[in-house]
N, C-alpha and C positions, 0 to 999 in steps of 0.2 A: 504494500500500500504506500502511495506517495505521501511524503511527510509535508502536510500543509501548515504545520505549526511554525515553520521557518518563514522569516520575512523575505521579500524578494531580494535577490542578489544577482550581480552580473555573472554570467557563465564563464567568462574568460575564454581563453583558447585563441588559436590562430584564425585570422579572417581569410587568409590566402590559402585556399584549397582548390583542387580542380573544379569543384562544383561552383564555388563563388567566382572563379575566373570565367567560367562559362556564363554565369549570370551577368557579370560585368561586361562581357563581350556583346551579349544580346542587348543589354541596356544601351551600350555605346552605338550599336547599329541603329536602334530606334531613335536615339538622339540625333544622329546624322540625317536620318530621313525626315524627322520633324524640322530640323534646321533648313533642309532643302525646301520643305513645304512652305515655310515662312516666307521664303524669297520668291518661289516660283508658283505658288498657289495650290489649291486642292486638286485641280485637274492634272497636275504634274505627277502626283503620287497615288491618287485614288481613282476608283471606277464610279464615283458618284455622277449622277446625271439629273436632268430636270424631273424625271419620273421617280428617282430615288435620291432625294437630297440628303437623306440621313443614311449612313452606312454603319459599318461595324464599330467605328469610333464612338458613335452615340449609342448604338444598340448594346454593345458589350461594355466598352470602357466606362460608360456612364450609367446606363439603365441596369445592366447586369452587375457591373463592378460596384456600384453603390449598394446594391442588395447584398452582395457577398461581403460588403464591409459593415453589415449590421450586427456583427457579433457584440461590439461594445454597446450598442443600443439595446439588444436583447438582454445582455447581462445587467445593464443598468436598470431595466424594468424589473428583473428578478430581485436583485440585491437591494436597490434603493427604494423601489416603489412597493414591492411585495415582501420586503424584509426577509429575503432568503439568504441569510448571511453565510451559509455553508458554501455558496458559490463565489464568495469574495476572492479566493485565490485565482479565479479565472478572469476576473475583471480586467486587470492590467494588461495581460497578453492579448485579450480580446480587443481592448481599446487600442492597443498598438496596431493590430492588424486593420482595425477600422480606420485609424488615423491615416495610414498610408493609402488604403483603398479609396477613401473619400478625397484625399488630397490629389491623388493622381486622376481621379474622375473629374474633379474640378479643373485640373490643368488640361485634360483632354478636350474639354469643351472649347477652350481658347483656340486650340489647333483646328477644331472643326468649324470655326466661324470663317465665313468667306473673307470678311474684313476684320481680321483678328485684332488689329490695332485699336479697334473701337470697343474692345471687351469691357472697358471701364464704364461704358454707358449704362450698364445694368445697375451700377451703384450710384449713379448721378440722378438726383430727384427730377431734374428737367426731362430726363429720358424715360422715367419709370412708366410702365404700363401696368397699373395696379390690378386691372381686371384680367390679366394674362396668367394662365397656368404656368407657362414657361418662366415668367418673371418670378412667380412664387417659388418654383423649384430652384431657380438659380440663386435667389436670395437666401432661401432656407439652407441649401447645400453649402453656400459660402459661409454663412453664419455658423453652421454646424462644424465645419472644418476648424474655424477659429476656436469654438468651444472645446473641441476634442484636444487641440494643442494645449489649451489651458488645463483641461482635466488631466492630461498626461504629464504636465509640467513637474509635479512632485517627483517623478522618477529622475528627471534631470537635476532638480534641486538637491535631491539626496546624493547624487553622484558628485555634484560640485561642492557639497558641504554647506549649502546655504540653508541651514536649519531655520533661522529666523524668518526668512522669506517664505519658506515652506509652511511654517506655522500660521503665518498671516494669510497665505493663500488657502489653507485648509478651512479657515473660518468663512471663506466665500465660496467654497466648492459646492455647497448645497444649491446655490443659485445656478451655477453652470451645469450641475447634474440635472436639475429640472429642465433647463434648456436642452440638454442632451437627450432628454426623453421626448420633449415636445417637438423639436425641429424635425427629427426623422419621421415621426408620426405624420407630420404635415407633408413633407416632400415625397415620402415613399408612396403615400396614397395618391398624391398628385401626379406621379409618374403614370399611374393607371388612368388618371383623368386625361392625360395627353391622348390616349387612344380613343377616348370618348369623343374628343374633338374631331378625330379623323373620320368618324361616322361610318358610312357604308364602304369606305375604302379598306376597312379592316374586315377580314373574313369572319363570318358569324361564330366560328368556334372560339374566337378571342375578343369579339366585340360584345362585351357583357353589359354595356350601358352603364347605369349608375352603380352597378356592383363592382366595376373594375377597381375603383379606389380601395374597397374592402379586400378584394382578391390580392392586390399588390401589397397592401399593408400586411395581410396575414402571411403571405409568402416571404415578405422581407423579414419578419420576426422568425419565421420557420427557418429561413436560410441563416439567420444569425445564430440560432442554436446549432444548426448543422455545421457551420463554419467553425464554431468554437470546438466542437468535437473533432473535426478534421484537423484543425491547427494544433490542438492539444495532443492528438495522436502522433502527428508528424514530428512535432517538436520533441516529444518523448523519445521517439525512435531515432530521429536525426541527431539529437544531442545526448543520446544514451542515458536518458533519465527514466525513472520508473513511470509506468503507464498511469494515467489519471482515471482509470476505469471506475474506482469507487465514487468519485464525485461526478463523473460523466453519466453513469447509469441513471441516477435520479433525474438528471437534466434531460436525458433521453425520454424519460417517462412524460415529462412536461411537453417535450417536443412532439411526442406521439399523440397526445391529446389534441394539440393544435393541428397536427397533420390530419387527424380523423375529421375534425371540424372543417378544415379546408376542403377535403375531398367531397364532403357532403354539400358544402356551399357551391363548389364548382359544378357538380353533377346536377344539383337541383336547378341551378341557373340555366344550364343547357336545356334541361327538360321544360322548364317554364317558358323559355323563349322559343321553344320548338326548333332549336339549333342542333340537337343531338343527331338528327338524321344526316347532317353534313359530315359527321364522323365516319359514315359508312359509304361515302362516295369514293370512287377510284381516283383520288387526287393526292398530290404530295402533301397538301395541307392536312388531309385526314391521316396520312401515314405519320407525320410528325406529331400530330395531336395524340395518337395512341402511344407513341414513344414517350412523349411528355407525361401522359397519365400513368404509364407503367412505372416511371421513376418515382411517382408519388404513392402508387398503390402497393408496389412490392415491399417497401419498408413497413407498410401497415401489417403485412403478413410476417415479415422476418423479425420485427421488433415488438411483437404483440405481447410477450411475456416478460416478467422481471428477469427470468433466467437468461433469455435472449439478450436483454439489454445489459447484462453483466459480461457479455462476451465482447472483448475489445475488437475482434475481427468483424462481428456483426454490426457493432456501433459504427465502425469506420466505413464499412460498405453501405450502411444505411445513410450516413451523412453524405457520402459521395453521390449516391443516387438522388437524394434530395437537392443537392447542389446542381446536379445535372437537370433535374426537373424544373428548378427555378430558372436556370439558364435557358432552357427550351421555352418555358412560358413567355419569357421576355423576348427572346429571339423570334419565336413564332409570331408574337403579336406585332413586333416592329419591323420584321423583315419577311418571314415566310408567309404570314397572313396578310401582308400589305398588298392590296390590289390596286395599283395606280392606274391601270388601263393597258390596252393593247400596245405593243411596240416597245415596252420598257422592260429592262431586266437589270439585275445587279448581282455581282459576286465580288467579294473583296479582292483588291489587287494584292500582289505579293508584298508590296510596301506597306499596305494597310495591315496585313496580317503580322508583318514583322514588328510594326509599331505596337500592336496589341501584345504580342509575345514579349517584346522588350519592356513594356510597362509592367507586366506581370513579373518578369525577371528582376526588374529594379525594386519592386515591392518586396520580393522575397529577400533580395540582397540587403535592403535597408533593414528588414526585420532581423536578419541574422546579425548585422552589425550592432543594432540597438540591444538585443538580448545578451550579446557577448560583452557589452561595455556598460550597460546600465541595468539597474535593478528592476526586472520585469517579471521573470519567472521565480516561483518560490525556491529558496535554497533547499536542496534535497540531495540525498546520496545518489550516486549513479546507479542505474539499474544493473542488476546482476545478470550476467550472460552465461 
């Protein structure tokens, strides 16, 4: 059993390994492509067109990426709102992963803007479109990024020996924690509202009308739990620490309840709208819908008992499937199920894919650097092999 009585401590160790060098190389390639894009425009590196003005940089890097970064939000709900203190050791590593995920998602939007040099308009009152869903998403995400950096600041202050500053900040953290719960609730639901605006351009399997905000919020929290399990398992294995199964198993039980509720909401929505018949048509949309649903339904079977949830292997597999399901829900809604009209098609260019891969690589590399040098993970004995 992992020892959670220890305070967080830097892991130490060398940062230069074959794996981190690979991550650094992929990050550098993405950086070069993005720099090229800034000077030569979106058309020079992407396959975007008038029919598909949003591609993988929005669909994955922002819509999916921000959902994958909801681990900190999900844990804040449990620990600070529902007073589940036993999960407190998971808060700081979850917050760190969320911090990088959201920061990179916010940066990605700048590179996806045609006139990127005008990105500051979103923060200038004279340009504000207060009735715009996109405005609300942009402002909430930007504010949440700032809030997360403040919430994570105690880890830096501990490392730098600024105890007085940390004590003063701790007295104010309750305010930022409250914002850290409110802001994701707003913008994650609003990401679903974006599809509502698209109207009939979205395939009936993903155009759920006014239920889309609820569906996106439920899956954001669900993905937050899944990512916490995913990250905790990989960090235990990668850093040769004891597995976190004793604390992850009860977390998975909460995740399971939310998953069951989500599946019921999703299926009832399709039935009440008369859209379920579209799932049996011979189309690519129907195929990817069933793959998406399988990723949500299979964990309902494999994680149904307490014994199953105490299995580290099943927990990890279930988390991966849920992450894939959340990924497909958003990719299907924004790309696969987007019907812009005849004559238009889109598939990401190699440069677009490399930027996405590079951003993921940079996030992992930054996570490794922080946990090796700052107090994030609980101090514990290495796992016995």
